C-alpha positions as CSV (number, residue, x, y, z in Angstrom):
1,M,98.6,38.1,153.4
2,I,100.0,38.8,156.8
3,P,103.7,37.7,157.2
4,T,104.1,35.2,160.0
5,V,106.7,33.3,162.0
6,P,106.0,29.7,163.1
7,I,106.4,29.2,166.8
8,F,106.3,25.5,167.4
9,G,104.1,25.2,164.4
10,I,101.7,28.0,165.3
11,R,101.9,30.8,162.7
12,V,102.2,34.1,164.6
13,S,101.8,37.5,162.9
14,K,104.9,39.6,162.5
15,V,103.2,42.9,161.9
16,D,102.5,45.8,164.2
17,M,99.3,47.0,165.7
18,A,98.4,49.4,162.9
19,A,98.9,46.8,160.2
20,T,96.9,44.3,162.3
21,V,94.0,46.7,162.6
22,S,94.2,47.5,158.8
23,F,94.1,43.8,158.0
24,L,91.1,43.2,160.2
25,T,89.3,46.2,158.9
26,E,89.5,44.7,155.5
27,A,88.1,41.5,156.9
28,V,85.0,43.3,158.1
29,H,84.6,45.0,154.7
30,T,84.8,41.6,152.9
31,R,82.6,39.9,155.6
32,E,85.1,37.0,155.7
33,P,85.0,35.2,159.1
34,H,88.3,35.5,161.1
35,Q,89.1,33.9,164.4
36,V,91.8,36.1,166.1
37,I,93.8,34.4,168.8
38,T,96.0,36.4,171.1
39,A,98.8,34.0,171.8
40,N,100.9,33.8,174.9
41,P,103.4,31.1,176.1
42,I,100.8,29.4,178.3
43,M,98.6,28.9,175.2
44,V,101.5,27.6,173.1
45,M,102.4,25.1,175.8
46,A,98.8,24.0,176.1
47,A,98.7,23.4,172.3
48,L,101.9,21.4,172.4
49,E,100.3,19.1,175.1
50,N,96.9,18.9,173.4
51,P,96.6,18.1,169.7
52,A,93.0,19.3,169.5
53,Y,94.0,22.7,170.9
54,M,97.0,22.8,168.5
55,D,94.6,22.3,165.6
56,I,92.5,25.3,166.9
57,M,95.6,27.5,167.1
58,K,96.7,26.4,163.6
59,S,93.3,26.9,162.0
60,A,92.8,30.5,163.3
61,E,92.9,33.1,160.6
62,L,95.1,35.4,162.7
63,V,97.3,34.7,165.7
64,V,98.9,37.8,167.2
65,P,101.8,37.9,169.6
66,D,100.1,38.9,172.9
67,G,102.6,37.4,175.4
68,T,106.0,38.9,175.7
69,G,107.4,35.4,175.8
70,V,106.2,34.8,172.3
71,V,107.7,38.1,171.2
72,W,111.0,37.1,172.8
73,A,111.0,33.6,171.3
74,A,110.6,35.0,167.8
75,G,113.4,37.5,168.3
76,Y,115.7,34.8,169.9
77,C,115.2,32.6,166.8
78,R,116.0,35.6,164.5
79,E,112.5,35.9,163.2
80,P,111.4,39.0,165.1
81,V,107.9,40.3,165.1
82,A,107.3,44.1,164.8
83,E,105.9,44.5,168.3
84,R,103.8,42.9,170.9
85,V,100.1,43.1,170.0
86,A,98.3,42.9,173.3
87,G,94.7,41.6,173.1
88,F,93.4,44.2,175.4
89,D,94.9,47.0,173.3
90,L,93.7,45.4,170.0
91,L,90.2,45.3,171.4
92,H,90.2,49.0,171.9
93,E,91.9,49.8,168.6
94,L,89.2,47.8,166.8
95,L,86.5,49.7,168.7
96,R,88.2,53.0,167.7
97,Q,88.1,51.9,164.1
98,G,84.6,50.7,164.6
99,E,83.5,54.2,165.4
100,R,84.5,55.3,161.9
101,Y,82.2,52.7,160.3
102,S,79.5,52.3,162.9
103,W,80.4,48.7,163.5
104,K,78.1,46.4,165.4
105,V,79.6,44.7,168.4
106,Y,78.5,41.7,170.4
107,L,80.0,40.9,173.9
108,L,79.9,37.4,175.3
109,G,81.2,36.2,178.6
110,S,82.0,36.9,182.3
111,T,79.2,37.5,184.9
112,P,75.9,39.2,184.2
113,E,77.0,42.2,186.3
114,V,80.4,42.5,184.5
115,I,79.1,42.1,181.0
116,Q,76.3,44.7,181.6
117,E,78.7,47.2,182.9
118,T,81.2,46.5,180.2
119,A,78.6,47.1,177.5
120,R,77.6,50.4,179.2
121,R,81.1,51.7,179.5
122,L,82.1,50.7,176.0
123,Q,79.1,52.5,174.6
124,L,80.0,55.6,176.5
125,Q,83.6,55.4,175.5
126,Y,82.9,54.7,171.8
127,P,79.5,56.3,171.0
128,G,80.0,55.6,167.3
129,I,79.8,51.8,167.7
130,I,76.6,49.8,168.1
131,I,76.4,47.4,170.9
132,A,74.3,44.8,169.0
133,G,73.9,42.5,172.0
134,Y,75.6,40.9,175.0
135,R,75.2,38.0,177.4
136,D,77.1,36.5,180.2
137,G,79.3,33.4,179.8
138,F,77.4,31.2,182.2
139,F,75.6,28.9,179.8
140,R,75.7,25.1,179.4
141,P,76.8,23.3,176.2
142,E,73.2,22.4,175.5
143,E,72.5,26.2,175.3
144,D,75.2,26.8,172.7
145,E,72.9,26.7,169.7
146,Q,70.6,29.3,171.4
147,V,73.6,31.6,172.0
148,V,74.8,31.2,168.5
149,E,71.4,32.0,167.1
150,A,71.2,35.1,169.1
151,I,74.6,36.3,167.9
152,V,73.7,35.5,164.3
153,A,70.4,37.4,164.6
154,A,72.3,40.5,166.0
155,G,74.6,40.4,162.9
156,P,77.7,41.9,164.6
157,D,80.9,42.9,162.8
158,L,83.0,42.2,166.0
159,L,82.4,39.4,168.5
160,F,84.5,39.5,171.7
161,V,84.3,36.3,173.9
162,A,85.6,36.3,177.5
163,R,85.4,32.8,178.8
164,G,89.1,31.9,179.5
165,A,91.6,30.7,177.0
166,D,90.9,27.0,177.7
167,S,87.3,27.4,176.6
168,Q,86.8,30.6,174.5
169,E,89.1,29.6,171.7
170,P,87.6,26.1,171.3
171,W,84.1,27.6,171.5
172,I,84.8,30.1,168.8
173,A,86.5,27.5,166.6
174,K,83.6,25.1,167.0
175,Y,80.9,27.6,165.9
176,K,83.0,29.8,163.6
177,S,81.3,28.8,160.4
178,Q,77.8,29.2,161.9
179,L,78.6,32.5,163.5
180,A,80.1,33.9,160.3
181,V,81.2,37.1,162.2
182,P,84.1,38.9,160.4
183,I,86.1,39.2,163.6
184,M,85.8,36.8,166.5
185,M,88.3,37.2,169.3
186,G,88.8,35.7,172.7
187,V,89.6,38.5,175.2
188,G,90.1,36.6,178.5
189,G,89.8,38.9,181.5
190,S,89.4,42.2,179.5
191,F,85.8,42.6,180.5
192,D,86.8,42.5,184.2
193,V,89.2,45.4,183.5
194,I,86.8,47.4,181.3
195,S,84.0,47.1,183.8
196,G,86.2,48.2,186.7
197,K,86.1,44.9,188.5
198,S,89.8,44.5,188.3
199,R,92.8,46.6,187.2
200,R,95.2,46.2,184.3
201,A,98.8,46.0,185.3
202,P,100.3,49.5,185.9
203,K,102.4,51.1,183.1
204,L,105.6,50.2,184.9
205,F,104.8,46.5,184.7
206,Q,103.7,46.9,181.1
207,S,106.9,48.7,180.1
208,L,109.0,46.0,181.8
209,R,106.9,43.4,179.9
210,A,105.9,41.9,183.3
211,E,102.1,42.0,183.2
212,W,102.2,38.3,184.0
213,L,104.1,39.1,187.3
214,Y,101.5,41.7,188.3
215,R,98.7,39.2,187.7
216,L,100.5,36.6,189.7
217,L,101.0,39.0,192.6
218,K,97.3,39.9,192.5
219,E,96.2,36.3,192.2
220,P,98.8,33.9,193.7
221,T,96.5,31.0,192.9
222,R,97.6,31.4,189.3
223,Y,101.0,30.1,190.1
224,K,100.4,26.6,188.7
225,R,99.3,28.0,185.4
226,M,102.3,30.4,185.3
227,L,104.7,27.4,185.5
228,A,104.2,27.2,181.8
229,L,106.2,30.4,181.3
230,P,109.6,29.0,182.4
231,K,108.8,25.7,180.7
232,F,108.2,27.6,177.5
233,A,111.5,29.6,177.9
234,V,113.5,26.4,178.5
235,K,111.9,24.7,175.6
236,V,112.8,27.6,173.3
237,L,116.4,27.7,174.6
238,R,116.9,23.9,174.2
239,E,115.1,23.6,170.8
240,K,116.1,26.9,169.1
241,D,116.6,25.2,165.8
242,K,113.1,23.6,165.9
243,V,111.1,26.5,167.2
244,T,110.5,28.2,163.8
245,K,110.7,25.0,161.8
246,V,107.7,24.6,159.5
247,G,105.9,21.3,159.8
């Protein structure tokens, strides 16, 4: 079992990247379905405001501390995690591991152009993996079953879904048992970066734990969403004794 710390009821992994990859590698070998959620303060606040989303976060087999705010909250409450496990980096670490075992990968989400270029680039970067299939994220709810059937037919070891945190996590949770993929992970805007459509925050912003600031500077329209960050910080400061309380 992975040691965890509860952040407002959401059990967040305390282990580092290497241990995370080792745990998920074992999941592939046992073929046990695992939904992996890369948690940040925005998602935690959304869960606190939406019971259905909270249930999804709580039911995930693994929640990793993607956001620096989550890492800070755990440390502030004296239940520190080993390190930040960024979803973008975890995606690449899993693909590196996948080369060793010829894992099959399915990519779902973003635009037709982005997903096609993402598949092409990942196959070049990790020739040992098998891109078992891909499709864009522009499909209606009535097409869900068709999409699920295509993924099941492809039989991937890894399923990466890029449809935005408000929809990708609920979608994976809804169809988790039908998909039965060992590792199913929402990856947000990762395909945009991999395909070259957008850039990841420069190393300076990463080292300062300010990737959120870089994204805000690049996309000012995100400011409303980003308001969750100070709200999260204030809530942690005010409710320190309740943050890691189990219940």
